[in-house]
C-alpha positions in Angstrom: 0.0 0.1 0.0 2.8 2.1 0.7 4.4 1.9 -2.6 1.0 2.8 -4.2 0.8 5.4 -2.3 3.9 7.2 -3.3 3.0 6.6 -7.0 -0.2 8.1 -6.7 1.4 11.1 -4.9 3.8 11.5 -7.5 1.5 11.6 -10.2 -0.6 13.9 -8.6 2.5 16.1 -7.9 3.6 15.6 -11.7 0.2 17.1 -12.7 0.7 20.1 -11.0 4.2 20.7 -12.1 2.8 20.4 -15.7 -0.1 22.7 -14.7 2.5 25.4 -13.5 5.0 25.5 -16.5 2.0 26.2 -18.4 0.7 28.9 -16.2 4.4 30.7 -16.5 4.1 30.0 -20.1 1.3 31.9 -20.7 1.8 34.6 -17.8 5.6 35.1 -19.3 4.3 36.1 -23.1 2.9 39.2 -21.2 6.1 41.1 -21.3 6.6 40.4 -25.5 2.7 41.8 -26.2 3.3 44.5 -24.0 6.2 45.7 -25.6 4.6 45.3 -29.1 1.5 47.3 -27.7 -0.8 44.2 -28.3 -3.4 44.8 -25.9 -6.0 42.3 -27.5 -3.2 40.1 -27.0 -2.6 40.6 -23.1 -6.5 40.3 -22.8 -5.8 36.9 -24.5 -3.3 35.6 -22.3 -5.2 36.8 -19.2 -8.6 34.7 -20.5 -6.2 31.7 -21.4 -5.0 31.3 -18.2 -8.0 30.8 -16.2 -8.7 27.9 -17.9 -5.6 26.3 -17.6 -6.0 24.8 -14.0 -9.1 22.8 -14.4 -7.6 21.1 -17.7 -4.7 19.9 -15.3 -7.1 18.9 -12.8 -9.1 16.8 -14.9 -5.9 15.4 -17.0 -4.3 14.6 -13.2 -7.9 13.0 -12.0 -8.2 10.5 -15.3 -4.5 9.7 -15.2 -4.7 8.7 -11.4 -7.8 6.6 -12.2 -6.6 5.0 -15.0 -3.1 4.1 -14.1 -3.7 3.1 -10.4 -7.2 1.7 -10.9 -8.7 3.8 -8.3 -12.4 3.5 -7.7 -14.2 4.1 -4.4 -12.7 6.1 -1.9 -10.0 3.9 0.4 -9.5 6.3 3.2 -6.5 4.5 4.8 -5.0 4.4 1.1 -5.6 8.0 0.8 -4.1 9.5 4.0 -0.7 7.7 3.3 -0.9 9.2 -0.5 -1.8 12.9 1.5 1.6 11.9 4.1 3.7 10.9 0.7 2.6 14.0 -0.8 3.4 16.2 2.3 7.0 14.4 2.2 7.2 15.5 -1.8 6.9 19.1 -0.8 9.6 19.4 1.7 11.8 21.0 -1.1 9.0 22.2 -3.6 9.3 26.1 -4.3 5.5 26.1 -4.6 4.0 23.6 -1.6 0.7 25.8 -0.9 -0.3 25.6 -4.5 0.5 22.1 -5.2 -1.6 21.3 -1.9 -4.6 23.3 -3.7 -4.0 21.2 -6.6 -3.8 17.7 -4.3 -7.3 18.9 -3.0 -8.9 19.9 -6.3 -8.0 16.2 -7.6 -9.0 14.8 -4.5 -12.7 16.7 -4.4 -12.9 15.9 -8.1 -12.6 12.0 -7.3 -14.7 11.5 -4.2 -18.2 12.6 -2.4 -17.9 15.7 -0.2 -18.3 14.1 3.2 -14.5 12.7 2.9 -13.4 16.4 2.8 -11.7 16.9 6.0 -8.1 17.4 7.3 -7.5 13.6 7.2 -7.6 13.6 3.4 -7.1 17.1 2.5 -5.4 20.2 3.1 -8.0 21.9 4.7 -5.0 23.5 6.7 -1.8 24.0 4.8 1.5 22.4 6.3 3.5 24.3 3.7 6.3 26.4 5.6 5.7 29.5 4.0 7.7 31.9 6.0 10.9 29.6 5.2 10.4 29.9 1.8 10.0 33.8 2.1 13.0 34.1 3.9 14.9 31.4 1.6 14.2 33.0 -2.0 14.4 37.1 -2.1 12.1 38.1 -5.1 13.5 41.5 -4.9 16.1 43.8 -6.4 17.8 46.5 -4.1 19.5 49.4 -4.9 21.5 51.9 -2.8 21.0 55.8 -3.5 23.6 56.4 -1.1 26.2 55.0 -3.5 25.6 57.7 -6.5 22.7 59.4 -5.6 19.1 59.3 -5.5 18.4 60.0 -9.4 21.3 57.4 -10.0 19.3 54.8 -8.3 15.9 55.8 -9.8 17.3 55.5 -13.3 18.9 51.9 -12.3 15.6 50.8 -11.1 13.6 52.1 -14.2 16.1 50.6 -16.7 17.3 47.5 -15.1 14.2 45.4 -16.6 15.9 45.3 -19.8 12.5 46.2 -22.3 13.2 45.8 -25.8 11.4 48.7 -26.3 13.7 52.0 -25.3 12.4 54.8 -23.4 11.0 57.9 -25.1 12.9 59.9 -22.6 14.3 58.1 -19.8 16.1 61.0 -18.3 13.1 63.1 -18.2 11.4 60.3 -16.4 13.9 60.1 -14.0 13.6 63.8 -12.9 9.7 63.1 -12.5 10.0 60.2 -10.6 12.6 61.8 -7.9 11.0 65.4 -7.9 7.5 63.4 -7.2 9.1 61.6 -4.3 10.4 64.6 -2.7 6.8 66.2 -3.0 5.1 62.6 -2.2 6.7 60.3 0.3 7.1 60.3 4.1 10.8 59.8 3.2 11.7 62.9 1.2 13.5 64.4 4.1 15.8 61.2 4.7 19.5 61.5 3.6 19.8 59.1 0.5 22.7 57.1 2.2 19.8 56.3 4.6 17.8 55.0 2.0 17.4 51.5 0.4 15.1 50.7 -2.8 13.5 47.2 -3.2 12.1 46.3 -6.4 10.1 43.0 -7.2 12.3 41.3 -9.6 10.0 40.9 -12.6 7.1 43.6 -13.6 3.6 43.1 -13.4 1.7 43.3 -16.3 -2.2 44.3 -16.9 -3.7 45.8 -19.7 -1.9 48.5 -20.8 0.8 48.9 -18.3 3.8 47.1 -16.5 4.0 47.7 -13.0 7.1 48.2 -11.0 6.3 47.4 -7.8 8.8 47.7 -4.5 9.5 49.9 -1.6 11.8 52.2 0.2 12.9 51.7 3.6 14.5 54.6 5.8 15.3 53.5 9.4 12.4 52.0 10.7 10.1 53.3 7.9 9.1 51.2 4.9 6.9 53.3 2.0 5.4 51.0 -0.8 5.7 52.5 -4.4 4.1 51.4 -7.4 5.8 53.0 -11.2 3.4 52.4 -13.9 4.8 52.2 -17.2 3.5 52.9 -20.4 3.7 51.8 -23.9 3.4 55.0 -26.3 2.4 52.5 -29.2 4.9 54.2 -31.7 8.0 52.6 -30.1 8.9 54.0 -26.6 8.2 53.7 -23.3 7.7 56.2 -20.4 6.7 56.3 -16.8 3.1 57.5 -16.1 3.3 58.4 -12.4 4.8 57.6 -8.9 2.4 56.1 -6.3 3.4 56.0 -2.8 0.4 56.1 -0.5 -1.3 52.7 0.9 -4.7 53.8 -0.4 -3.4 54.0 -4.1 -1.6 50.9 -4.0 -5.2 49.3 -2.7 -6.6 50.7 -5.7 -4.1 49.4 -8.1 -4.6 46.0 -6.2 -8.4 46.0 -6.1 -11.0 43.5 -6.3 -12.8 45.3 -9.1 -9.5 45.0 -11.5 -8.0 42.2 -13.7 -5.7 40.0 -12.6 -1.8 40.8 -12.8 0.4 38.6 -15.3 3.7 38.2 -13.6 6.0 35.4 -13.2 6.3 34.1 -9.6 8.8 31.3 -9.2 8.2 31.1 -5.5 5.0 32.7 -5.1 5.0 32.4 -1.1 7.9 34.8 -1.2 6.2 37.2 -3.8 2.9 37.4 -2.0 5.2 37.9 1.6 6.9 40.9 0.2 3.2 42.6 -1.5 1.4 41.5 1.8 3.7 43.7 3.9 3.0 46.7 1.0 -0.8 46.1 1.7 -1.4 45.0 5.3 -5.0 45.3 4.8 -5.2 42.8 2.0 -6.2 39.5 3.1 -4.1 36.5 2.0 -6.9 35.5 -0.6 -7.0 38.6 -2.2 -3.1 38.5 -2.9 -3.3 35.6 -4.9 -6.2 36.2 -6.7 -4.4 39.2 -7.6 -1.5 37.6 -9.4 -3.8 35.3 -10.9 -3.7 31.8 -8.7 -7.7 31.8 -8.5 -8.1 28.4 -7.2 -5.2 29.3 -4.4 -7.3 32.2 -3.2 -10.2 30.2 -3.3 -8.4 28.0 -0.8 -7.2 30.7 1.4 -10.6 32.5 1.5 -12.1 29.2 2.9 -9.7 28.7 5.7 -10.3 32.4 6.7 -13.8 32.2 6.8 -13.5 28.8 8.6 -11.4 30.8 11.4 -13.7 33.5 11.2 -16.3 31.1 12.4 -14.6 29.8 15.3 -13.8 33.5 16.4 -17.8 34.9 15.6 -21.0 34.1 17.1 -23.2 36.5 15.0 -26.0 34.8 12.3 -26.4 34.7 8.8 -29.1 37.1 7.2 -30.6 38.1 4.1 -28.2 40.7 2.8 -29.7 44.7 3.1 -30.9 46.0 -0.1 -33.6 45.9 -2.7 -34.3 41.9 -3.0 -32.7 40.7 -6.8 -34.9 39.2 -9.2 -32.3 36.4 -10.0 -29.6 36.2 -7.0 -30.7 35.5 -3.4 -28.1 37.2 -1.2 -27.2 36.7 2.4 -24.1 38.0 4.7 -22.7 37.5 7.9 -22.7 41.1 9.4 -19.1 40.4 11.4 -17.7 39.3 7.9 -17.1 41.7 4.7 -18.5 39.4 2.0 -21.7 38.4 0.8 -23.1 35.1 -0.5 -25.3 34.8 -3.8 -27.1 31.7 -4.6 -29.0 32.0 -8.3 -32.8 31.4 -7.4 -34.4 28.1 -8.9 -37.3 30.6 -10.4 -37.2 34.0 -11.9 -40.2 36.2 -11.6 -41.2 38.3 -14.8 -39.7 40.2 -16.5 -36.8 38.5 -15.6 -36.4 35.8 -18.8 -33.2 33.7 -18.4 -31.9 30.3 -17.0 -29.0 29.3 -14.2 -27.0 28.5 -16.9 -27.1 31.6 -18.5 -26.4 33.5 -15.5 -23.5 31.2 -14.5 -22.2 32.7 -17.9 -22.4 36.0 -17.5 -20.1 35.9 -14.1 -17.6 33.6 -16.0 -17.8 36.5 -18.8 -17.0 39.1 -16.0 -13.7 36.4 -14.3 -12.6 36.3 -17.9 -12.9 39.9 -19.3 -11.1 43.2 -18.4 -13.1 45.0 -15.4 -11.3 47.9 -15.6 -12.0 48.8 -11.7 -15.9 48.8 -12.0 -17.1 45.4 -11.6 -16.6 43.1 -8.8 -14.7 39.9 -8.7 -16.4 36.7 -7.3 -15.1 33.3 -6.0 -17.4 30.4 -7.0 -17.8 27.5 -4.8 -19.4 23.9 -4.9 -21.2 22.3 -2.1 -20.1 24.6 0.8 -21.0 23.8 3.8 -22.4 26.2 6.4 -23.1 25.5 10.1 -27.0 25.2 10.5 -26.7 27.1 13.9 -25.4 30.4 12.4 -28.6 30.8 9.8 -31.5 32.9 11.5 -34.7 31.2 10.9 -35.9 33.9 8.1 -33.0 33.2 6.0 -33.2 29.4 6.0 -37.0 29.5 5.6 -36.1 31.8 2.4 -33.2 29.3 1.2 -35.7 26.6 1.5 -38.4 28.7 -0.5 -36.5 30.1 -3.1 -33.3 27.6 -3.7 -34.3 24.0 -3.1 -32.5 22.5 -5.8 -29.3 24.3 -4.2 -30.1 23.4 -0.7 -29.0 20.3 1.5 -30.0 20.6 5.2 -28.1 18.0 7.6 -28.1 17.7 11.5 -25.4 20.5 11.9 -25.0 21.8 8.4 -26.6 23.9 5.4 -24.9 22.7 2.2 -25.0 25.3 -0.8 -24.7 23.4 -4.0 -23.4 26.3 -5.6 -22.7 30.0 -4.7 -20.6 32.8 -5.7 -18.8 35.0 -2.7 -18.1 38.6 -3.6 -17.0 41.6 -1.2 -19.3 43.3 0.3 -20.4 47.3 -0.5 -22.8 49.1 0.5 -25.8 49.6 -2.6 -25.8 53.1 -4.0 -29.2 53.4 -3.8 -29.3 52.8 0.2 -26.0 55.2 0.3 -28.0 57.9 -1.8 -30.7 58.1 0.4 -28.2 58.8 3.6 -25.9 61.0 1.7 -25.2 64.2 1.5 -25.7 66.7 -1.3 -22.2 66.8 -2.1 -21.6 63.0 -1.4 -24.6 62.4 -3.7 -23.2 64.2 -6.6 -20.0 62.6 -6.3 -21.3 59.1 -6.4 -23.5 60.0 -9.2 -21.0 61.4 -10.9 -18.7 58.4 -10.3 -21.6 56.2 -11.5 -21.6 57.9 -14.9 -17.8 57.6 -14.8 -18.3 53.8 -14.0 -20.8 53.3 -17.2 -18.0 55.3 -19.0 -15.3 52.9 -18.2 -17.1 49.6 -18.6 -18.2 51.1 -22.4 -14.7 51.3 -23.0 -14.1 47.7 -21.7 -16.9 46.6 -24.1 -19.1 46.1 -21.6 -22.8 47.3 -21.6 -24.2 46.8 -17.7 -27.9 45.9 -19.1 -29.5 47.1 -15.8 -28.3 50.8 -15.0 -30.5 51.1 -11.6 -28.5 52.2 -8.7 -29.3 49.4 -6.7 -27.2 47.4 -8.8 -24.1 49.3 -8.0 -22.2 49.1 -5.2 -19.9 52.4 -3.1 -16.6 50.6 -1.6 -14.9 51.9 1.2 -12.9 54.6 -0.6 -16.4 55.8 -2.0 -15.6 54.3 -5.2 -19.1 53.0 -7.6 -18.7 49.5 -8.5 -20.9 47.3 -10.7 -22.2 44.0 -8.8 -25.3 42.6 -11.0 -24.6 40.4 -13.9 -27.3 38.7 -15.0 -28.1 41.3 -18.0 -24.5 42.1 -19.0 -23.6 41.9 -22.6 -20.7 43.4 -24.5 -21.5 46.7 -25.7 -20.7 45.6 -29.5 -23.7 43.5 -29.3 -26.4 46.4 -28.7 -28.3 48.3 -31.0 -28.5 51.8 -29.5 -31.6 53.7 -31.2 -33.2 56.7 -30.7 -37.0 56.7 -29.9 -39.0 57.5 -33.3 -41.4 60.5 -33.2 -44.8 59.9 -32.5 -46.9 60.0 -35.6 -49.9 60.6 -34.0 -51.2 62.3 -30.5 -52.5 59.0 -29.5 -49.1 57.2 -30.1 -47.5 59.5 -27.2 -49.8 58.3 -24.6 -49.8 54.5 -25.7 -48.8 51.8 -23.2 -47.0 50.0 -25.4 -44.3 51.5 -28.3 -46.2 51.9 -31.9 -42.6 50.6 -33.4 -40.6 47.5 -33.7 -38.2 47.0 -30.7 -35.8 44.4 -31.4 -34.2 41.9 -28.7 -30.9 44.0 -28.6 -32.3 47.4 -29.3 -31.6 49.8 -26.6 -32.8 53.5 -26.2 -30.5 55.7 -23.8 -33.1 58.8 -23.9 -35.1 56.1 -21.5 -32.2 56.2 -19.0 -33.1 59.1 -16.7 -36.8 58.0 -16.0 -35.5 54.2 -15.8 -32.6 55.2 -13.3 -34.7 57.9 -11.0 -37.2 59.9 -10.4 -35.8 62.0 -7.6 -35.6 65.6 -9.2 -31.9 66.2 -7.7 -30.6 63.2 -8.8 -31.7 63.6 -12.7 -30.5 67.3 -12.4 -26.8 66.0 -11.4 -26.7 63.0 -13.7 -27.8 65.5 -16.9 -25.1 68.2 -15.3 -22.1 65.5 -15.3 -23.0 63.0 -18.0 -25.5 64.1 -20.5 -24.3 62.0 -23.3 -25.3 58.9 -22.0 -28.8 59.4 -22.6 -27.5 60.1 -26.2 -27.8 57.3 -28.9 -25.2 58.7 -31.1 -22.5 58.9 -28.5 -23.0 54.9 -27.5 -22.7 54.2 -31.3 -19.4 56.4 -31.6 -18.2 54.4 -28.3 -19.3 51.2 -29.8 -17.3 52.1 -33.3 -13.9 52.6 -31.2 -14.4 49.4 -29.7 -15.1 47.7 -33.3 -11.7 49.8 -34.8 -9.8 47.9 -31.8 -9.3 51.2 -29.7 -8.2 50.2 -26.4 -9.0 53.2 -24.1 -6.6 54.5 -20.9 -8.4 53.6 -18.0 -6.0 54.1 -14.9 -6.4 52.9 -11.2 -5.4 56.6 -10.3 -6.5 60.1 -10.9 -5.4 62.0 -13.7 -4.2 64.8 -11.7 -1.2 62.9 -10.6 0.0 61.7 -13.8 3.2 62.9 -15.3 2.9 65.8 -17.9 4.0 64.6 -21.4 5.0 67.2 -24.1 2.5 65.7 -26.6 -1.4 65.6 -26.6 -2.4 62.1 -26.2 -4.3 60.7 -28.9 -7.1 60.0 -26.8 -8.7 61.4 -23.6 -7.9 59.1 -20.7 -10.8 57.9 -18.3 -9.5 58.1 -14.9 -10.7 59.0 -11.3 -9.2 59.6 -7.8 -11.3 56.9 -6.4 
């Protein structure tokens, strides 16, 4: 039995190593796409990478079953397999990811009732602290050697891009000046500073982000330098970010995943977590593309929170959705979303179609305006933590996805998402200034989604949330579609007086027709809010504006959408070919 256990363990680990090799190959191609300004290619890489994991798990499951004649679960054998696997991971550089791969293989082979720590890695045994100490993922520079300007020049030019900088000396001056103006370490002498930069850039959309920290004495300040390709054979530094909340927006849950080579992920994650102490471990892994690891880390964190808390799951505040039943644990900053069994009119969709919409968002550039989700199957919740009202609603609305045991409520499929304040509720209690700012940012959010070829479908304020920083994020995806699939029309003029009063339109309406003139009435009946919308984004009510934006997308124009405000970008002598979409939120 011991020999067979070792053989099975080696088969699973070989499957993981194959997966990571493919993952690294796809991720590594981002540099070349960035250098060629192939933005569509960058997006294809990000989407392709998401599917790799499940493909390799299916391969590993098939190989274990076929090679080792595995049928029904023999727990003594698999407990030895797990122990043999632990031994194989002692010198592995990615043990935490390999543990998660093992869990995926096991859970695809056997029933949920066997998902315990004897059989899978509910708790990790990987020594990540040792990995972080043994593998330094950054390069250090010392301004005291030849001055701050020289150190910055070395930092920016040390990544050996195949595309030259359009004006390296100008960018060095900008970065140094911004450091002296913005950094808490601006008054520290250069000889007391050390600059640590992660050894590979983080690629996403149209930027390559250089990420690091500056230390001086006991003070440590994170920084990010976004590098841009001018699409004419030159690179330039766009700004310098040194504030924690600015870095938080770069790593936001509403933005796409970075493409970054991480030979020892635990070391890179450790470095990032020190820069972003408010980010959960799951969020860090998710941001660099390790989705399954993020799910594993989130579930561990969730189990620990349940042990340390005693509040009750309740229906989430806000207007009830026609497609999703949403509940939350007040002490935990996430919501759990379950697709209803039946949809009341006028909703005309299916569970499969809704899942496809959520996958679309997972695969797409979210430009900071669509919330990311973690998708789970067969989640066991403690039954005693459910309020009677919530349990009754689950039994009534999602019986096909529900199993109730003595101690657990099993939900067969759900999405987990960062909790936000619904925009409609926020507006009810906000000051006039806050309402104006949020409605303005709502309009900008819609425009940024347009730039990413996304039409939200349902523009009601209740389908958008307000983050802790006041940023507006879309989170209701059942009617989402590509902008280029829509037909934006003006409402035809009435031919007769009776047509203006008719309850139904007197003209034909196609399944993809959208009439922007109706948005104002549809979104809000409040006079003040309508006035703000007309004042800040009147073009959203113009079908011609939407058609122009469609054409830009069809022509392959990739808008500049930045995770920082326009006001902190470095000036450049030329006029930008396209206006940037950016906000300070």
